[in-house]
C-alpha positions in Angstrom: -21.1 2.1 12.0 -21.2 4.3 15.7 -17.4 3.9 16.0 -16.6 5.1 12.6 -18.6 8.4 13.5 -17.1 8.8 16.6 -13.5 8.5 14.8 -14.6 10.8 12.4 -15.7 13.4 14.7 -12.8 12.8 16.9 -10.3 13.2 13.7 -12.1 16.3 12.7 -11.7 17.6 16.0 -8.2 16.8 16.3 -7.6 18.6 12.7 -9.5 22.0 14.3 -7.4 22.1 17.2 -3.9 22.0 15.1 -4.8 24.2 13.0 -4.8 26.8 15.8 -7.8 28.8 14.4 -11.4 29.3 14.9 -13.1 27.2 12.5 -16.3 28.9 11.0 -18.2 25.8 9.3 -20.6 28.0 7.5 -19.6 31.5 6.5 -21.8 33.5 4.2 -20.2 33.8 0.6 -18.8 37.4 1.7 -17.2 36.1 4.9 -15.5 33.1 3.2 -14.3 35.8 0.4 -13.1 38.6 3.0 -11.3 35.8 5.3 -9.8 34.0 1.9 -8.8 37.3 0.3 -7.3 38.4 4.0 -5.3 34.9 4.3 -4.4 35.1 0.3 -2.4 38.2 1.1 -0.9 37.1 4.1 0.8 34.0 1.8 1.5 36.9 -1.2 4.2 38.6 1.2 5.0 35.0 2.4 6.0 34.5 -0.9 7.8 37.7 -2.1 11.2 36.2 -0.5 10.4 33.0 -2.4 10.2 35.1 -5.6 13.6 37.1 -4.6 15.2 33.8 -4.3 13.9 32.5 -7.5 15.0 35.7 -9.2 18.8 35.2 -7.7 19.0 31.7 -8.5 19.0 32.5 -12.2 22.3 34.1 -11.6 23.8 30.8 -10.1 26.3 28.3 -12.0 23.9 26.4 -14.1 25.2 23.2 -11.9 23.5 25.2 -8.5 20.7 26.1 -10.3 18.8 22.7 -10.1 19.6 22.6 -6.3 18.3 25.8 -6.0 15.2 25.3 -7.8 14.6 22.2 -5.9 14.7 24.3 -2.5 12.7 26.8 -3.9 10.0 25.1 -4.9 10.4 22.7 -1.6 9.6 26.0 0.2 7.0 26.9 -1.6 5.1 23.8 -1.2 5.4 23.9 2.3 3.8 27.7 2.2 1.4 26.2 -0.3 0.2 23.5 2.1 0.1 25.7 5.1 -2.0 27.7 3.2 -4.5 25.1 1.9 -5.2 24.2 5.9 -5.7 27.5 6.8 -8.0 28.2 3.7 -10.1 24.9 4.8 -10.4 26.2 8.3 -12.2 28.9 7.0 -15.5 26.9 6.0 -17.6 26.9 3.0 -21.0 28.8 2.4 -23.6 26.4 3.0 -24.9 25.0 -0.3 -22.2 26.2 -1.9 -21.0 23.8 -4.3 -18.8 26.3 -6.4 -16.9 27.3 -3.0 -16.6 23.5 -2.5 -15.0 22.6 -5.7 -12.4 25.5 -5.2 -11.4 24.5 -1.8 -11.4 20.8 -3.4 -9.1 21.6 -5.9 -6.6 23.0 -3.8 -4.4 19.7 -3.5 -4.4 19.2 -6.6 -1.6 22.3 -6.9 0.4 20.4 -4.1 0.9 17.3 -5.9 1.5 19.1 -9.3 3.9 21.1 -7.4 5.9 18.5 -5.8 6.0 17.1 -9.7 8.2 20.2 -10.6 10.4 20.2 -7.4 11.0 16.4 -8.2 12.1 17.2 -11.9 14.3 19.9 -10.8 15.9 17.9 -7.4 16.2 14.7 -10.0 17.5 17.2 -12.9 15.1 15.6 -15.2 13.9 18.0 -18.0 11.6 15.4 -19.6 9.7 15.5 -16.5 9.8 19.0 -16.2 8.7 19.5 -19.6 5.5 18.0 -18.9 5.2 18.7 -15.0 6.0 22.7 -15.6 2.8 23.4 -17.9 0.4 20.9 -16.4 1.5 23.0 -12.9 0.9 26.7 -14.9 -1.8 25.4 -16.7 -4.0 24.0 -13.3 -2.6 27.4 -11.3 -3.7 29.6 -14.0 -6.9 28.2 -14.8 -7.7 27.8 -10.8 -7.1 31.4 -10.3 -9.5 32.4 -12.9 -12.1 30.1 -11.2 -11.5 31.8 -8.1 -11.3 35.6 -9.5 -14.7 34.7 -11.1 -16.3 33.3 -8.1 -15.4 36.8 -6.4 -12.4 36.9 -4.6 -10.2 40.3 -4.9 -6.7 39.0 -3.9 -7.0 35.3 -4.7 -6.4 34.7 -7.9 -4.1 37.1 -8.5 -1.0 35.8 -9.0 
């Protein structure tokens, strides 16, 4: 049992160091929102070229649109994964179950985004017929929950 606890502590320490940011284990709700909104603003700027590429891909021949869409989703997933890591590094307010649920649900978005990306990569319209609506439904619901929690920048996507 002590070995498992020591290993868990070592893994947590390594993950904190890998993120490269100060880890505030228990921010206040105000700090959580402020830091989260700052991170969301940075990610929104990072997503601008992705949105531009998506718009430009619409004018490609259909045979090239599939590969372009898969690449765009791959790049978006990488941004989303970095965001999740940095957002978790903020920590959550002590005893705040709502904040904990918000943070714990972030990885579901990555899983759903991968399904969309894989559908484009395989040119599988049947997979996309379920993956895209699932991703959109999840994202819209999560954005509503984030906005309701009190974020001003996060959840405005």
